C-alpha positions in Angstrom: -34.2 17.8 -34.7 -33.5 19.3 -38.1 -31.5 18.1 -41.2 -28.3 20.0 -42.0 -27.0 18.1 -45.0 -25.4 14.8 -45.8 -22.0 13.1 -45.5 -20.0 13.9 -48.6 -16.8 12.2 -47.6 -15.3 10.1 -44.8 -11.6 10.0 -44.0 -9.3 8.2 -41.6 -5.7 8.7 -40.9 -4.1 5.4 -39.8 -0.7 6.9 -38.9 -0.7 10.2 -37.2 0.3 13.1 -39.5 0.7 10.8 -42.5 -1.7 11.0 -45.5 -5.3 10.0 -45.0 -7.5 7.6 -46.9 -11.1 8.1 -48.2 -13.7 5.6 -47.1 -17.1 4.8 -48.6 -18.3 3.6 -45.1 -16.8 3.2 -41.7 -17.4 1.8 -38.3 -17.8 4.6 -35.7 -16.7 3.2 -32.3 -16.2 4.8 -28.9 -12.8 6.0 -30.0 -13.7 7.4 -33.3 -13.5 5.8 -36.7 -12.1 2.3 -36.5 -8.4 2.4 -37.5 -8.1 6.2 -37.2 -4.8 7.5 -35.8 -4.1 4.2 -34.1 -0.4 4.4 -35.1 2.2 7.1 -34.6 5.9 7.5 -34.6 7.2 8.5 -31.2 10.4 10.6 -30.8 12.8 8.9 -28.5 14.5 12.3 -27.7 11.3 13.8 -26.1 11.1 13.1 -22.4 8.3 15.6 -21.6 5.1 16.6 -23.4 3.8 15.1 -26.5 6.3 12.6 -27.9 4.7 12.1 -31.4 6.4 12.9 -34.6 4.1 15.2 -36.5 4.1 17.3 -39.6 4.6 20.3 -37.4 8.2 19.2 -36.8 8.6 17.1 -40.0 6.4 18.6 -42.8 7.3 15.8 -45.3 5.5 13.3 -43.1 2.2 14.2 -44.7 3.5 12.9 -48.1 3.9 9.4 -46.7 0.8 7.3 -47.7 -0.2 4.3 -45.6 -1.4 1.3 -47.7 -3.3 -1.8 -46.8 -5.5 -4.4 -48.4 -9.2 -3.8 -48.4 -10.7 -4.8 -45.1 -7.5 -4.5 -43.1 -7.9 -2.8 -39.7 -4.5 -1.1 -40.1 -2.2 -0.6 -43.1 0.8 -3.0 -43.6 2.8 -0.7 -46.0 3.7 2.9 -46.4 4.5 4.5 -49.8 7.3 7.0 -49.3 7.7 10.3 -51.3 10.2 8.5 -53.4 7.6 5.9 -54.4 9.0 3.0 -52.4 6.6 0.8 -50.5 8.0 -0.1 -47.1 6.6 -2.3 -44.4 5.1 -0.1 -41.8 6.7 -2.0 -38.9 10.0 -2.5 -40.8 13.4 -1.1 -40.0 13.9 0.7 -43.4 10.9 3.0 -42.8 11.9 3.7 -39.2 15.5 4.4 -40.3 14.3 6.8 -43.1 12.1 8.8 -40.7 14.9 8.8 -38.1 17.3 10.3 -40.6 14.7 12.9 -41.8 13.9 13.9 -38.2 17.5 13.9 -37.1 16.8 11.8 -34.0 15.6 8.2 -33.3 11.9 7.4 -33.7 9.8 4.3 -33.2 6.4 3.2 -34.2 3.7 2.7 -31.6 0.1 1.5 -31.6 -2.6 2.8 -29.2 -5.8 1.0 -29.5 -7.8 4.0 -28.3 -6.2 6.3 -30.8 -3.7 9.2 -30.7 -5.8 12.4 -30.9 -4.9 16.1 -30.3 -8.3 17.2 -29.0 -11.1 14.7 -29.7 -11.7 11.4 -31.6 -14.0 12.9 -34.3 -13.5 16.0 -36.5 -16.2 17.4 -38.7 -16.1 20.2 -41.3 -18.6 21.5 -43.9 -17.8 22.1 -47.5 -18.8 25.7 -46.8 -16.0 26.2 -44.3 -13.4 24.6 -46.6 -14.5 26.7 -49.6 -14.6 29.9 -47.5 -11.1 29.6 -46.1 -9.6 28.5 -49.5 -11.3 31.3 -51.4 -10.2 33.9 -49.0 -6.6 32.6 -49.2 -6.7 32.4 -53.0 -5.9 28.7 -52.9 -7.9 25.9 -54.6 -10.1 24.0 -52.2 -8.4 20.8 -51.0 -10.1 18.9 -48.2 -6.9 17.1 -47.5 -5.4 20.3 -45.9 -8.2 20.3 -43.2 -7.8 16.5 -42.3 -11.4 15.9 -41.2 -13.1 12.6 -40.5 -16.4 13.8 -41.9 -17.1 16.3 -44.6 -20.7 17.6 -44.6 -22.4 19.0 -47.7 -25.3 21.2 -46.5 -28.7 21.7 -48.0 -28.6 25.0 -49.9 -31.2 26.7 -47.6 -29.0 25.9 -44.5 -25.5 26.6 -45.8 -26.0 29.7 -48.0 -24.8 32.8 -46.3 -23.2 30.9 -43.5 -19.5 30.4 -44.1 -18.9 28.3 -41.0 -22.3 26.7 -40.2 -20.8 24.0 -38.0 -19.9 26.6 -35.4 -23.6 26.6 -34.5 -23.4 22.9 -33.7 -21.2 23.3 -30.6 -23.1 21.9 -27.6 -25.5 19.9 -29.9 -25.7 16.3 -30.9 -25.1 15.3 -34.5 -26.9 12.2 -35.8 -25.6 10.3 -38.9 -28.6 8.8 -40.5 -32.3 8.4 -39.6 -33.8 6.8 -36.6 -33.1 7.0 -32.9 -30.4 4.3 -33.0 -28.4 6.0 -35.7 -24.7 6.7 -34.9 -24.3 10.1 -33.1 -21.6 12.4 -31.8 -21.7 15.3 -29.3 -20.0 18.5 -30.7 -18.1 20.2 -27.9 -15.6 22.7 -29.4 -14.5 24.4 -32.6 -11.4 23.2 -34.4 -8.5 25.7 -33.9 -6.3 25.2 -36.9 -2.5 24.4 -36.7 0.3 24.7 -39.2 -0.8 21.6 -41.0 -3.4 23.7 -42.7 -0.6 25.5 -44.6 1.0 22.3 -45.9 0.5 21.2 -49.5 -0.6 17.5 -49.2 1.5 16.5 -52.2 4.7 18.4 -51.7 4.6 19.6 -48.0 5.4 23.1 -49.2 4.1 25.7 -46.8 1.7 28.4 -47.8 0.8 30.7 -44.8 -2.2 32.2 -46.7 -4.5 29.4 -45.5 -3.9 30.0 -41.8 -4.0 33.7 -42.2 -7.4 33.4 -43.9 -8.7 31.2 -41.1 -7.5 33.7 -38.5 -9.1 36.6 -40.4 -12.4 34.9 -41.1 -13.1 32.9 -38.0 -10.6 33.3 -35.2 -8.4 30.6 -36.8 -11.2 28.0 -36.5 -12.6 25.8 -39.3 -14.6 22.7 -38.4 -15.5 21.2 -35.0 -14.5 18.4 -32.7 -16.9 15.8 -31.3 -17.1 12.8 -29.0 -19.0 9.6 -29.9 -22.3 9.1 -28.1 -23.7 6.2 -30.2 -21.7 3.8 -32.2 -22.6 2.2 -35.6 -21.8 2.2 -39.3 -21.7 5.5 -41.2 -21.6 5.9 -45.0 -21.1 8.5 -47.6 -24.5 9.9 -48.5 -26.0 9.4 -45.0 -28.3 12.3 -44.0 -27.0 14.5 -41.1 -29.3 15.9 -38.4 -28.7 18.2 -35.5 -30.6 17.1 -32.4 -31.1 20.0 -30.0 
């Protein structure tokens, strides 16, 4: 076991493809961070394949911001790009997204989460900065939509633009002690078009994805599955258990 850094930031995304929220600490359960991607708008016009409305088909979706009182498991409101605060289960929000999508949508809740590949995503600051610098775009963690952002010790990170690639097949422990929360890293994160979307405006900039392709086969970050549950907090030390 060796230390690879500490948790610099924790994020969850209550509604699939909408804006995320930063957390000081979080409960890591068997289905990822509590409250992460538990809600999604489903497209009623899709009969086969993935039914979810995502920013891939409606880029403006990432500019909608779920809101909730501190301690709430799930948000109760969404702030729209126009600044309105609408009830998340209310008809006005559903109608607005139906109009923007051009076909009916409805909100759904899945208690085990609505994930593309795995319930936990991890990325290092080194990877974010490497892709952003190569693209000539200011670093913005929101473009990468991770659950955990890892800041590495200088002797580990320096000279390695994507150190998390080496964690595939390994166990990552958040905090000290044998009972600390842990995940098993099982694949690299192949990036999608969301990497190109400005989190504030949804304007697309293809330089980000082109940089990821050029630098690391379009990968930045890794996916993992939970192997031990518990509470994780910003500042927790991170270890690789081989």
